[in-house]
C-alpha positions in Angstrom: 40.6 -1.0 -15.0 40.8 1.6 -17.8 40.3 4.4 -15.2 43.4 3.3 -13.2 45.4 2.8 -16.4 44.6 6.4 -17.5 45.7 7.7 -14.1 48.9 5.6 -14.3 49.5 7.0 -17.8 49.3 10.6 -16.6 51.5 9.8 -13.5 54.2 8.4 -15.8 54.2 11.7 -17.8 54.5 13.8 -14.6 57.1 11.9 -12.7 59.0 9.7 -15.2 59.5 12.0 -18.2 59.2 9.2 -20.7 60.9 9.5 -24.1 58.5 7.4 -26.3 55.3 9.1 -25.4 53.5 8.4 -28.8 54.7 4.7 -28.6 53.2 4.4 -25.1 50.0 6.0 -26.4 49.7 3.6 -29.4 50.5 0.5 -27.2 47.9 1.2 -24.5 45.3 3.3 -26.3 42.9 0.3 -26.7 43.0 -0.5 -23.0 42.5 3.0 -21.9 39.3 3.5 -23.8 37.7 0.2 -23.0 35.0 1.7 -20.8 34.1 4.4 -23.3 31.1 3.9 -25.7 31.8 1.3 -28.3 28.9 1.6 -30.7 28.5 3.7 -33.9 27.4 6.6 -31.8 30.9 6.8 -30.4 33.6 6.5 -33.2 37.3 6.3 -32.6 37.5 10.0 -33.0 35.0 10.5 -30.1 36.8 8.0 -27.9 40.2 9.6 -28.7 38.9 13.0 -27.7 37.3 11.6 -24.5 40.7 10.0 -23.6 42.6 13.3 -24.3 40.1 15.2 -22.2 40.5 12.8 -19.2 44.3 12.9 -19.5 44.2 16.7 -19.7 42.2 16.9 -16.4 44.7 14.5 -14.7 47.7 16.4 -15.9 46.3 19.8 -14.8 46.0 18.4 -11.3 49.8 18.3 -11.3 50.3 21.7 -13.0 51.1 20.1 -16.4 49.4 20.7 -19.7 48.6 18.0 -22.3 50.2 20.1 -25.1 53.6 19.7 -23.4 53.6 16.0 -24.6 53.7 14.3 -28.0 50.1 13.3 -28.0 47.4 13.6 -30.7 45.6 17.0 -30.8 41.9 17.0 -29.8 39.7 17.6 -32.8 36.3 17.9 -31.0 35.5 20.1 -28.1 34.6 18.2 -25.0 31.4 20.1 -24.8 30.4 18.6 -28.1 31.2 15.1 -26.9 29.3 15.4 -23.6 26.3 16.8 -25.6 25.0 13.2 -26.0 22.3 12.9 -23.4 23.1 10.7 -20.4 20.1 8.5 -21.1 21.5 7.7 -24.6 25.0 7.3 -23.3 23.7 4.7 -20.8 22.2 2.7 -23.6 25.3 3.0 -25.7 27.4 1.8 -22.8 25.5 -1.4 -22.1 28.2 -4.0 -22.3 28.0 -6.6 -25.1 29.2 -10.0 -23.9 31.0 -12.2 -26.4 29.1 -15.3 -25.1 25.8 -13.7 -26.1 27.2 -12.9 -29.5 28.0 -16.6 -29.9 24.4 -17.5 -28.9 23.7 -17.2 -32.6 25.4 -20.5 -33.2 23.2 -22.2 -30.7 19.8 -21.2 -31.9 17.4 -24.0 -32.8 15.3 -24.0 -36.0 12.4 -22.0 -34.7 14.7 -19.4 -33.0 16.8 -19.2 -36.2 13.8 -18.5 -38.3 12.6 -15.8 -35.9 16.1 -14.2 -35.7 16.6 -14.1 -39.5 13.1 -12.7 -40.0 13.6 -9.9 -37.5 17.1 -9.0 -38.6 16.0 -9.1 -42.3 13.4 -6.4 -41.5 16.0 -4.3 -39.7 18.6 -4.6 -42.4 16.1 -3.5 -45.0 15.2 -0.6 -42.8 11.5 -1.6 -42.8 9.0 -1.2 -40.0 7.3 -4.3 -38.5 5.6 -5.4 -35.3 6.5 -8.9 -34.1 5.2 -11.1 -31.4 7.4 -14.0 -30.3 5.0 -16.7 -29.1 6.1 -19.7 -27.1 5.3 -21.6 -23.9 7.8 -21.3 -21.0 11.0 -23.1 -21.9 11.0 -22.5 -25.6 13.9 -20.0 -25.5 12.2 -16.6 -25.9 14.7 -14.9 -23.5 17.6 -16.6 -25.2 16.4 -15.2 -28.6 16.0 -11.7 -27.1 19.5 -11.8 -25.7 20.9 -13.0 -29.0 19.1 -10.2 -30.9 20.1 -7.5 -28.4 23.8 -8.5 -28.3 24.2 -8.7 -32.1 22.3 -5.5 -32.7 24.3 -3.6 -30.1 27.5 -5.1 -31.5 26.6 -3.6 -34.9 26.1 -0.2 -33.3 22.3 -0.1 -33.0 20.4 1.1 -30.0 18.1 -1.6 -28.8 15.7 -0.7 -25.9 15.0 -3.8 -23.8 11.9 -3.8 -21.6 9.4 -6.3 -20.0 6.1 -6.0 -18.3 7.4 -7.5 -15.0 10.6 -6.6 -13.1 11.8 -10.2 -12.9 11.6 -10.6 -16.7 13.3 -7.2 -17.2 16.3 -8.3 -15.1 17.0 -11.2 -17.6 17.6 -8.8 -20.4 20.9 -6.8 -20.5 19.9 -3.1 -19.9 16.4 -4.2 -19.3 13.8 -2.0 -17.5 10.1 -2.4 -17.0 8.1 -1.0 -19.8 6.1 1.3 -17.5 9.3 2.7 -16.0 11.1 3.2 -19.3 8.2 4.7 -21.3 6.4 6.4 -18.4 3.2 4.5 -19.1 0.2 5.5 -16.9 -0.6 2.9 -14.3 -4.3 3.0 -15.2 -4.5 3.9 -18.9 -7.7 4.4 -20.7 -8.7 4.5 -24.3 -7.1 7.9 -24.9 -4.0 7.7 -22.7 -0.5 8.6 -23.8 2.9 8.1 -22.1 4.3 11.0 -20.1 7.1 11.7 -22.6 7.7 15.2 -24.0 8.7 15.1 -27.6 11.6 17.5 -26.8 12.9 15.3 -24.0 16.1 13.1 -24.0 13.9 10.0 -23.7 12.1 11.0 -26.9 15.5 11.4 -28.6 16.5 8.0 -27.3 13.4 6.5 -28.9 14.1 8.3 -32.2 17.6 6.8 -32.3 16.6 3.3 -31.3 16.5 0.7 -34.0 14.3 -1.7 -32.1 12.2 -2.0 -28.9 11.9 -5.4 -27.2 8.9 -5.8 -24.8 8.8 -9.2 -23.1 5.8 -10.7 -21.1 3.5 -8.5 -23.2 0.4 -10.7 -22.7 0.4 -9.6 -19.0 -0.1 -5.9 -19.8 -3.5 -4.3 -20.4 -3.8 -3.5 -24.1 -4.6 0.2 -23.2 -1.0 0.5 -22.1 0.3 -0.8 -25.5 -2.1 1.5 -27.3 -0.8 4.5 -25.2 2.7 3.6 -26.2 1.6 3.4 -29.8 0.1 6.9 -29.7 3.2 8.3 -28.0 5.6 6.8 -30.6 3.5 8.3 -33.4 3.8 11.7 -31.8 7.6 11.4 -31.2 8.4 9.9 -34.7 5.8 12.2 -36.4 4.8 9.1 -38.5 1.2 7.9 -38.6 2.1 4.2 -38.7 1.8 1.6 -36.0 4.3 2.5 -33.2 5.6 5.4 -35.3 7.2 3.0 -37.9 9.5 1.5 -35.3 10.5 -2.2 -35.2 8.8 -3.5 -32.0 9.3 -7.0 -30.7 6.6 -8.1 -28.3 6.8 -11.6 -26.7 5.3 -13.9 -24.1 2.9 -16.7 -23.6 -0.9 -16.2 -23.6 -1.1 -19.6 -21.9 0.2 -18.0 -18.7 -0.9 -14.9 -16.8 -3.2 -12.5 -18.6 -3.9 -8.8 -17.6 -5.3 -8.3 -14.2 -8.7 -6.6 -14.2 -9.8 -6.0 -10.6 -13.2 -7.6 -10.1 -13.4 -8.2 -13.8 -15.4 -10.8 -15.6 -13.9 -13.4 -17.8 -14.9 -11.4 -20.9 -13.4 -8.2 -19.5 -10.1 -9.9 -18.9 -10.0 -11.2 -22.4 -10.9 -7.8 -23.8 -7.9 -6.4 -21.9 -5.5 -8.6 -23.9 -3.4 -7.2 -26.7 -4.9 -9.6 -29.2 -8.1 -7.6 -28.8 -6.4 -4.4 -29.7 -6.9 -2.9 -33.2 -3.1 -2.9 -33.4 -3.0 -6.7 -33.4 -3.8 -7.0 -37.1 -0.4 -5.4 -37.8 1.5 -8.0 -35.8 3.5 -10.8 -37.3 3.5 -13.8 -34.9 6.7 -15.9 -34.7 6.2 -19.2 -33.0 8.7 -21.1 -30.8 7.6 -24.6 -30.2 10.6 -26.6 -29.2 10.7 -26.8 -25.4 14.3 -26.7 -24.3 13.5 -27.3 -20.6 11.6 -30.5 -21.1 13.8 -31.9 -23.8 14.0 -35.2 -22.0 10.2 -35.4 -21.4 8.5 -34.6 -24.7 5.3 -36.4 -23.6 4.8 -34.0 -20.6 5.7 -31.0 -22.8 3.1 -32.0 -25.3 0.5 -32.5 -22.5 1.2 -29.0 -21.1 1.0 -27.5 -24.6 -2.4 -29.1 -25.3 -3.7 -27.6 -22.1 -2.4 -24.2 -23.0 -3.8 -24.4 -26.5 -7.2 -25.5 -25.2 -6.9 -28.9 -27.0 -6.9 -31.1 -23.9 -10.4 -32.6 -23.2 -12.4 -30.9 -20.4 -14.4 -32.7 -17.8 -16.7 -29.9 -16.7 -16.5 -26.2 -16.0 -13.3 -25.9 -18.0 -11.5 -28.3 -15.7 -8.9 -30.7 -17.0 -8.5 -34.1 -15.5 -4.8 -34.8 -14.5 -3.6 -38.3 -15.4 -3.4 -40.6 -12.4 0.3 -41.1 -13.2 0.9 -37.5 -12.3 -1.2 -37.4 -9.1 -1.0 -38.7 -5.5 -4.3 -40.1 -4.2 -5.6 -38.2 -1.3 -6.3 -40.6 1.6 -6.0 -38.2 4.5 -3.2 -36.0 6.0 -0.7 -38.8 5.7 -0.9 -38.5 1.9 1.3 -35.4 2.3 4.1 -37.8 3.4 3.4 -40.0 0.3 3.9 -36.9 -1.8 7.2 -36.0 -0.1 8.4 -39.6 -0.6 7.5 -39.4 -4.3 9.5 -36.2 -4.8 12.2 -36.8 -2.3 12.8 -40.6 -2.2 15.2 -41.9 0.4 15.4 -38.4 1.8 17.2 -39.3 5.0 20.2 -40.4 3.0 20.4 -37.3 0.9 20.0 -34.5 3.4 23.4 -33.1 2.7 23.4 -33.8 -1.1 23.1 -30.4 -2.8 22.5 -31.8 -6.3 19.8 -34.1 -5.1 18.0 -31.1 -3.4 18.2 -28.7 -6.4 17.0 -31.2 -8.9 13.5 -31.4 -7.3 11.0 -29.1 -5.6 7.5 -28.9 -4.3 5.4 -25.9 -5.4 2.4 -24.5 -3.7 0.6 -21.2 -4.1 0.2 -20.5 -0.4 3.1 -19.6 1.9 1.5 -21.3 4.9 1.6 -24.6 3.0 5.2 -23.9 2.1 6.1 -23.6 5.8 4.2 -26.8 6.7 5.8 -28.8 3.9 9.3 -27.5 4.8 8.7 -28.5 8.4 7.7 -32.0 7.5 10.6 -32.4 5.1 13.2 -31.1 7.6 11.8 -33.4 10.3 13.0 -36.3 8.2 16.6 -35.1 8.1 19.0 -37.3 10.0 20.3 -35.4 13.0 24.0 -35.7 13.6 25.8 -34.9 16.8 29.0 -33.0 16.5 31.4 -30.5 18.2 31.2 -26.9 17.3 34.3 -24.8 17.8 34.0 -21.1 18.3 36.8 -18.6 17.4 
């Protein structure tokens, strides 16, 4: 731990009176500053001064002064170093994992095209609004993480958000968009975010190179439009989203914005594709489904449904192929379903891999409990001795 190493370093000075102080400094400097900011916002000069300040505080606790030792002289007052707002320091300090840097080598063709397109815009210092479109399993999150890691490694501030909390947790440093940008919960046609242009959050947005917003199809377009108006005010630029590079993403085949008691047309009107901003969006498509790599026929079937290309029977209903269904012949059909998904269950009750490779999904918790009870009832009961300690 860098903190413990700094404490040990100061302790050696106080109690051991080392001779080669500068040599010790040079040898362990890199390890002592590992937990300090590592982006372009924090140069070696800043990290050196942060380290010298920490050592100064530790030495003063023992009545010693840092000038008594052969150490570099601080060139920046600590007050200047700590002037970076905490919210910006937190973004700078988001760790960059080497594994995610190396994701770049694992991108498929669609992901690579999207990555190069986005990075090209950033490198040319242009502004652009992107939407990464792809069904579940096409690697949208993998692409976001690759972009975030490589941008942060280069010293850029990249703000990671998502509409839902679950999606936000999958992005390093991720927050929900409503939380990060203080978006009103019930925005209207003139709403803005609750961000003062003099605030630290506004300064973070100014310094940010890119904003990532996952699961964007789930959010009401009024929220996106409020974010757009706010960025124009903060950046003082009358371009979409204040001239920022914004990367939206998601899947319109999944959950759309919730409009309480809304009609179908009202739900569609709430989608971001109905926003005047959509004409500025460049759509990047991910089509190769990594999750169903061994079942391309099923992946294509799901994609046809999502794209509206699968034939309807009536009332927008799609007929499921008989090969994918269990015929309902009464309550005992539930056991036929269990046998189909969990064949030879009584011989696999303690087989963890067998269990995690299959699952039954249902939208109602009551049905979950009933199914679990039926499955557990088929487990082989074994007698055994239990020893208590």
